[in-house]
N, C-alpha and C positions, 0 to 999 in steps of 0.2 A: 494661922486660924490654931485654936486649940483642939486638942489631940481626939476629948469626947465630940466634940462640932462634929468633924472629921469622922471619926466611926459613925455617929447617928446619920448622916447621910451618904457614907458607900455604903452599908448594906443593903441602899435600896437598890446598888450597880452590880452588887455582887453576888447577891443569895437569890435564885429565883423564889423563894418564897415570899419574898416583901413587896414583889413587883405588885400584886394588887391594890397593894396602899401605893402607889404610886400615883400621881396626877397622870388623868387620861389625856391631859394636854402636851406631856411630855415626854411626843413620840421619837424627838432625837435620843432620848434616854434610852427609849426603848430599843431604838434601833443600834445605839451603840452594845448596848447588852447584847441583840442578836450576832454583829461582828463582832465581839468578844467569843460568844460562844461558837461560833462557826470557826472562827480563825483556833481556837484551843483546841477544838476536837481534830483540824488536822494537823495541828502540830502532833499529838497525842498518836496519830496514827500512822505519823511519818514511817514506821518499822512494818507498818502492814504490805506484803506486797501487792504491785498494781496500784496504790494508793496516789502515787505522784502526779497523775493527772487528775483527778479531783484535788487535790490540795493544791494545783496552779488555778483549779476553777474557783478556791472557794477562796484562794486571794484575790483572787482578779475581781472577783465579786463582792469583795469586804473594800477594796479598793476604790471601785466602784460606789458603795455607801458610802463611803469615808463623804462623797461630795456634798452630802445631806447633812453631814455634822459642824459646826463650828468650831471654828482654829483662829486664836488670834494672831496668830503667824502662819499665813497658809503653806510654807515649808513645811509646817511641822502635818499637813495631811499625808508627806511620803515619811520624814523622820520621826514622826511618832510613831511609826513599825518598823522603824529600823529595825528591833528584836528580832518582829516576826521574820521578815525576813530573811534575818541569818537562820534564824529555826529553820526554815524552809529551806535552806541551800543557795539560796538568792544573794549574790554577792553584790552589793551597795559601796559606793565611797563611804570611808570612816564621813560621818555629817560636819558640812562645814557652814554656817550659816552667812559667810562672806559669799557665798556662791548664788547666781543669780533665781530666779525661781522657775524661768526657761529650763537652764539646764539641770535642774534639781529634777524637774518632771521628766524632762527625756534621758537621766539616768536610770530612773527607776523602772521607765517604760524600754528603755534597750536592754535593763537585765531582764524583766520579765522575758522578753521575746528570744534572750539569746538559750534563757534556760530552758525556755517551755518548746523551742521551736516551732513556736504558733502566733499566728499573727491577729490572735484572739482578743488583741490591746487596741488592735482596729474598732471593733465594735463601739469602746468605748471613748473613740476619737470626736464618736459622731454625740454632739453636742446643741445647742443653739444659741449660744452665748458663750463660746470659746474665746479665749484671748489669738490673736492675731499674730501675736507675738510668736505661738509656739509652732514647731512644725506640723503640718497637717497630720498627721501620723499617731502624734501624741496625744495623748488624752488632757485634758483639762480637768484638776482635779479641784479647782474652784470651782467651775462651773455648775450649779446646782440643778438647770433647766434642760433637761433629759428626758424624752420621753420614747426612746424608741427601744420596745420589745424586738428583741433577736430573738426568734424562733430556732431550736435547735435544728438542725441541718449537716449535710457532707457533702457539699457541690464540689470539693476535690475529693474524694474518698478517704478521707483522715490522712491527708501528705503533710508532710514538716518541709519543715526550711531547710535546704541542704545545705545553706553555707555553714561553715564550720569553727570560722575564726571569727572572731569580733570585729577584725581590721575590714574584713572581707561585706559582713552584716551590714557595717557604721563604718564606708568610706571616708566621712568626714563628719563634723559637727552637723547638724540636723538633716544627716541625709540617713537612706534606710535604702539597701539593695534588696530587692526582693526580684521574683523570677516565676510567670506563671503565661496564662495566652490570653487573647484581646476575643471573645465572643461574642461581640455588637458592640452597636454606637448610640448614642441618646439620640433619637429625632426630633422628639419633642416631649415636654411635661405640661403635668396638668397646672393651669393657672394657682388654682385654690390646693392647698393640703391641710394636714391637719395641726400643723404647729402653732396656729395662729391662736394664742389664747388672750390678747389684748385687743381692745379695737379701740383703734387711734379713731379721733374724732372723725366724719364723714366716711369712715369704711361701711358701716351698716345705717341707712338711713330708718333706722326705726328705736323705738325705746328710749328717746333721750330723756323724757322728763320720767318722773315716777306717777303718772296720772294711769297709766294704761291696765288693760283689766290683764294683768299677767297668767290666770287660771295656776294661781298657785305657786308660780315660778319667781327666782330669783329676775330681777332686767338682766344681769350679765347673763345667767346661766341661759335664760330664753334668747337672748343675742347670739351666745354660742353655739347652742341649737340650731338657730337658722342658717349660721357660717357651714355648720356638718354637714346638715339639706344641701347648702349649697354646693358642696364641695364635691358630696357621694353624688347627684345628676350630675355635676359636669363629668367625675368618672365615667358615670355609666353612658354619656352621650360618646366620649370618646372611645369606646369600648364599642359602642352602637354600630354593626356590618362589620367589625372589623376580620379578616377571613381567620378562619380556625386552622393552626399550624397540622400537621401529619400526625406529632407525637399526641395531640387531645382527642380522645375517642369522644366527644362530646360535639355536638352538632350545632350549636350556636353561642354567639358570643355574650348571652348571658349568664355562661358558666363559665366565662372569663371573671365576670365581675365575685362571682363567690368563689372561686377560686383565688383570688386578690385578696381581697378582703375576709378570708377565712384561712388565711395561707394550706388553699387547698385540704382542709379538715374536715372533720363529719361533728365537730364539736358544739355546732349550732342547733337549736331546735330548727329542723325544716318547715313548720307549716307557720311558724312566727316570724322566721326569713324570709317567707313566700312570701307572707302578709305582709312585710315592712318594704318589701322590693316593689311592691303591687302598687303600694301609699304613695312610693318616692315618684313615680312615674305619672303622678297626678300633671293636668285633668285628666290623662288616659289610665284612668286606674277604674278597678271595677269597684270599689268604694265608695260609699255617700260620704262627703266633707263639708256639708254644708254648715256644722259647728266652728270649724277650723276657718270657713269663706267669713263666718259672720266675726269672729275675732278678728280676722287680719282686715276686714274692712274696717274693723271700731278701729285697729292702729293707725291704717291707713288715711283715716278721716281725719285723726286726732293729729296728726305728724304734717302741721300744716308748712312747718320751715323747709325739710326735705321731701315735699309734694313731688317734685320733679325728680326724686333719685326712684321712684317705685316703678322700679319697672315691670314688665309683666314678668318677667324670670322671677325676680325679688318678691313677686306678691307672691307666687305659686310657692316659692321656699317658706313664706309665711304660713299660708295655710299647710303647709304640711306637720312646721313645725307647732302651731297650734292647734292642730287634730292631733298632734302626737304628745304632747303635754296634757291634753287635756281628756284623752283616749276617748275619742267621740266617732271615732271612725263607725259608720253601719254597713251592711249587707245585708238588701231585703228587706229593711228594716232592722234589723238586729246587731247588736254589739258581740262579736265574735269574742271568744277567752281570748285568742292571743293581743287582744289590743290592749291590757294589760303589761303586756312584757316588750312592747314596744321601745320601750324609752331605754328599758335596759339593755336592747338590740343594738340601739343607735350608739350606747355606752361602751357596750362592748367592743364592737365593729372601729369603734374612735381611738378605742383605746391601743387594739389589734395594731392598726394603722401608726400611732404616735404622733410620730414629726415623719409620715413619708409623704410623698407626693407621686403621682399617678405618674409611668413613661412608658413612651412608646419606642422599644428599642429595633434595630436593625439585626438582624441573627443570622450574622457572617455565615453560618454554619448551614441554615434553613432556605438564608435569601428570600426572608420574608419578614413582615414587621409582628413582632410580638409584644404582649404588654406586659410591666413591672411592676414594683414599688419599690422605691428609695429616697434613703435620706433626703430632706427637702432641699440639702443646699445643692444637688446635682443639676447641671445646665444639661441644655442641649449641646449635642458633640462629644460629650464627654465620652470615655470607652468603659465597655463592663468586661472587665478582666476575672479570671479565675487564676487567683495565686495561690504558690504553693504556702501549704501553712496556715490558710485563711478556709474557716467552715464555711461562708456565703461570697455569692459574687460581691467582686468590689467594684465602685464608681471610681475612675481615675481621670482627670484634668489634664492634659500637655503644655506643658511653659515653656519653649523654650525645647532645648535637650532632658529636662528633667521632669517629672510629674508631681501632680497632688492628688493628695488622697481626698477624694469629696463625699463620698459615704458607703456604706454597705447597702447592697439591691435583694431583691428576691425578684426571681423569675422561675413562672412553670416551668417546667419542664427540665430542668437543669440543677435544682438541689437537692437531688442525690446520687450527685456525680458522672448525670446522664452524657456531660460533656467534657469529661476530664479525659486526658488521654489513656488509652489503655495501653498495652504491653507490647501490641501492636506499633502505635505510635504512642514511641517512648518518650517521656518527660525531660529528656536531653537536650528535644529542640525548644523548650519553654522559652519566652522572651524576655528579656531581663528591662528592669524599670527602677531607678534611682528616685525614689519619693524625698519629697523636701518641705 
């Protein structure tokens, strides 16, 4: 490439004042610029007291974003940041392209875990299409399919990994030794979750053709909305009637649903949320959904090939989806202001949940069943464990005498250290787990 050609292009990715001239479709270029800025600012701040934790956060965040950048050789997802690792004091082996991709990714993960004394990297191992060749605790930086938003939490009260040598922390190839204590076991999980972004033939008996009245929505978007409604309604049914444990002040299981889908936050508009939940309970709703019923009936009547698949539950989900998409619900003959925000509420909650499934956990401390949400790869009988250095509860799966990392979890009542041993219950009694 001629020097002038390189300079004419490079300015767009080096100097912020030229960003407005970059094609808006080149989102990966913007992402690359953001990664560069984060890492550069982090390196510049190394001399500041107390910045090490922030530096590690920026590095792990940058590595996560690297998933979405292209590389002719996937090994460069790590080797392309080799100088950055070095500047941050994280020792990686000298780049060697003869090594396998699995070994390179594991070495990077090991280096970050050892230096940071944190298991933050486990959060990034939750991706939907990760390679089965990797150890369960190592992120797959090739896998772009990750939608798991992890909220800030402190389930182990800022604990750090107690292992002080590489050989103790990583006893063998592909192994990670951690310590913690089991707080529960998954009894059941929802059939539906928010990880479904594609619809294999026959998975939804609706909108197979393009001649339906789609109320201004693209076919796949409307089918996705039906799926989300179906998932949310299943979650509400699983929570219905679940006994409220003593650590919650709320009087009914309806508050469970709010706590789970909002992560116990007050960030959602209460009137909009309440209207949204009311409509999800159709046909037992205070709103009139006549327009949604009309649209859903038109879809059902036109769907002759899949007519037998239109169960009562599926029809009700289609009515709700049609109502949300058309903003047509009324109460006492009037359309309320909340209607215009219900689709945004659905998108917000779906984004919160990402790739999670609802789980019902036997809490060993309370000897009762409590609800939670976890990465959708979890299964019944997985253990929920609090591990040293992990900010969130972790789902582990027993395999012979070793354990697989199954995903991160959210459980009400334990996210702020409530179940972590205090001074009277020393962490010296923590159980050892070998992850592979």
